[in-house]
C-alpha positions in Angstrom: 21.6 6.1 -27.7 23.7 8.2 -25.3 22.1 11.3 -23.9 23.1 14.7 -25.3 25.2 17.1 -23.3 22.1 19.3 -22.9 20.1 16.4 -21.4 22.8 15.5 -18.9 23.3 19.2 -17.9 19.5 19.6 -17.3 19.4 16.3 -15.4 22.2 17.4 -13.0 20.6 20.8 -12.6 17.3 19.2 -11.7 19.0 17.4 -8.8 20.0 20.7 -7.0 17.9 20.9 -3.9 15.9 23.9 -2.9 17.9 26.5 -0.9 21.2 25.3 -2.4 23.3 26.4 -5.3 26.2 25.1 -7.3 28.4 26.5 -10.0 28.3 26.2 -13.8 31.7 24.4 -13.6 30.5 21.9 -11.1 27.3 21.1 -13.1 29.6 20.5 -16.1 31.8 18.2 -14.1 28.9 16.2 -12.6 27.3 15.9 -16.0 30.6 14.4 -17.4 31.7 17.5 -19.4 34.9 18.6 -17.7 35.8 22.2 -18.5 32.4 23.1 -20.1 31.1 25.7 -17.7 30.2 28.0 -20.6 28.2 25.3 -22.3 26.2 24.9 -19.0 25.5 28.6 -19.1 24.3 28.4 -22.7 22.0 25.4 -22.0 20.5 27.1 -19.0 20.1 30.4 -20.7 17.8 28.7 -23.2 15.4 27.7 -20.4 12.2 29.9 -20.3 12.2 31.1 -16.7 8.4 31.1 -16.6 7.9 27.7 -18.2 10.4 25.3 -16.8 10.7 22.8 -13.9 14.5 22.9 -14.1 15.9 25.0 -11.2 18.2 26.9 -13.5 18.3 29.7 -10.9 20.3 27.5 -8.5 23.4 27.7 -10.7 25.8 30.6 -10.1 29.3 31.6 -11.3 32.5 30.4 -9.7 32.8 33.4 -7.4 29.4 32.6 -5.9 27.4 35.2 -7.7 24.5 35.6 -10.1 26.1 36.6 -13.4 24.5 40.1 -13.7 24.4 41.3 -17.3 22.2 43.5 -19.4 22.4 40.7 -22.0 20.3 38.4 -19.8 17.2 40.5 -20.4 16.2 40.6 -16.8 16.7 36.9 -16.1 19.5 37.8 -13.7 17.1 39.7 -11.5 14.6 36.8 -11.8 17.4 34.5 -10.6 18.2 36.7 -7.7 14.5 36.9 -6.6 14.0 33.1 -6.9 17.0 32.5 -4.7 15.8 35.0 -2.2 12.4 33.2 -2.1 14.3 30.0 -1.3 16.1 31.7 1.6 19.5 32.2 -0.1 20.7 35.7 0.7 21.8 37.5 -2.5 22.9 41.1 -2.4 22.1 43.7 -5.0 25.3 43.0 -6.9 24.3 39.3 -7.1 26.7 37.9 -4.6 25.8 35.2 -2.1 27.7 33.2 0.6 28.7 30.2 -1.6 30.4 28.2 1.1 27.2 28.2 3.2 24.7 27.3 0.4 26.9 25.2 -1.9 25.4 21.8 -2.9 28.1 19.2 -2.6 26.6 15.9 -3.8 28.3 12.5 -3.9 29.5 12.3 -7.5 28.8 8.5 -7.5 25.2 9.1 -6.6 24.8 11.7 -9.4 26.4 9.3 -11.9 24.1 6.5 -10.8 21.1 8.8 -11.1 22.1 9.7 -14.6 22.7 6.0 -15.5 19.3 5.0 -14.1 17.7 7.1 -16.8 18.2 4.1 -19.1 20.6 6.0 -21.3 24.3 5.1 -21.9 26.2 7.5 -19.7 29.8 8.2 -20.4 32.3 11.0 -19.9 32.9 13.5 -22.6 36.3 15.2 -23.1 36.2 18.9 -23.8 38.8 20.6 -25.9 39.1 24.3 -26.5 35.8 25.1 -24.9 33.6 22.8 -27.0 32.5 19.2 -26.4 34.2 17.1 -29.0 32.4 13.8 -28.2 35.6 11.8 -27.8 36.1 9.4 -24.9 38.9 10.7 -22.7 39.8 7.2 -21.7 40.9 6.2 -25.2 
């Protein structure tokens, strides 16, 4: 049975090394869900900051910033503090030097790591902001 979008997103996020960050869009691409940056945000938002081993705090927006919002119930400030603890400088507005701290993995290595989980890994095509499950190659 193929992994769910959530499983692949969490697997890719788990690969981000300490003191590095990547963007929601890049996690989506590496997980095989092109154009699904919002879905990555939704998956990561459901992680309990106090009870997860997934380094959700290492994923930032496309401008290289923590998405600061009152709707995050303080997780934006937790994210900022966790990044600071790892040595990633984040200013009070949530901005950080993305070019300096951007994780740029080899996509083939990520794909192989996802495939080594024993699940059937395939690309998912995204239409209108939602994963439709169709194979973009067909």
